[in-house]
C-alpha positions in Angstrom: 217.9 221.4 15.6 218.2 225.1 16.4 221.5 224.5 18.1 222.9 223.1 14.8 221.9 226.2 13.0 223.3 228.4 15.7 226.6 226.6 15.3 226.7 226.6 11.5 225.6 230.3 11.1 229.0 231.8 12.2 230.9 229.3 10.0 228.7 230.1 7.0 229.0 233.9 7.7 232.8 233.6 7.9 233.1 231.6 4.7 230.9 234.2 2.8 232.9 237.1 4.3 236.2 235.5 3.2 234.9 234.8 -0.3 233.6 238.3 -0.8 236.9 239.7 0.6 238.8 237.6 -1.9 236.6 238.7 -4.8 237.1 242.4 -3.8 240.9 242.0 -3.9 240.7 240.2 -7.2 238.7 243.1 -8.8 240.9 245.8 -7.3 244.0 243.9 -8.5 242.6 243.9 -12.1 242.1 247.7 -11.9 245.6 248.3 -10.6 247.1 246.1 -13.3 245.1 247.9 -16.0 246.5 251.2 -14.8 250.1 250.0 -15.3 253.1 250.7 -13.2 253.3 254.5 -13.8 249.7 255.1 -12.6 248.8 256.6 -16.0 246.0 255.4 -18.2 247.2 252.5 -20.5 246.5 254.4 -23.7 247.5 258.1 -24.2 244.7 260.5 -24.9 245.0 261.9 -28.4 243.6 265.2 -29.6 240.9 263.3 -31.5 239.6 261.8 -28.2 239.7 265.1 -26.4 236.1 266.3 -25.8 236.8 269.3 -23.6 234.6 272.3 -24.6 232.4 270.2 -27.0 228.6 269.9 -26.5 227.1 266.5 -26.6 223.7 266.0 -28.2 221.9 263.0 -26.9 220.2 260.8 -29.5 216.8 261.4 -27.8 216.9 265.0 -29.0 217.2 264.0 -32.7 214.2 263.4 -35.0 213.9 260.6 -37.6 216.1 262.6 -40.0 218.9 263.1 -37.5 218.1 266.8 -37.0 217.7 268.5 -33.6 214.0 268.3 -32.7 212.0 271.5 -32.4 209.4 270.0 -30.0 208.9 271.5 -26.6 210.8 269.5 -24.1 210.4 269.1 -20.3 213.3 270.8 -18.5 214.3 271.1 -14.9 216.0 274.1 -13.4 217.4 274.1 -9.9 217.0 277.1 -7.6 220.7 277.9 -7.4 221.3 277.6 -11.2 221.8 281.1 -12.5 223.7 280.3 -15.7 222.4 280.7 -19.2 221.2 277.5 -21.0 223.8 276.0 -23.4 222.5 275.7 -27.0 224.3 273.4 -29.4 225.9 275.0 -32.5 223.9 274.1 -35.6 
């Protein structure tokens, strides 16, 4: 019986490898097709979608009324971080 497993293992391994390789090429192909021929994103970025320079407030920081919470929060500072903390504009 162990000889049968020893003979089937390389075959099973090869089949699994080829299946995963085929799946990887399928997923990559979808990504390349989604980018289009020019390599640009399929939809142009409009000025309404541009978020550069805007501060994002996470929902966890809002109270039940939708206002920024005034509770003390746990923060983490790294030793090489010398910048000033960014406060959202109210």
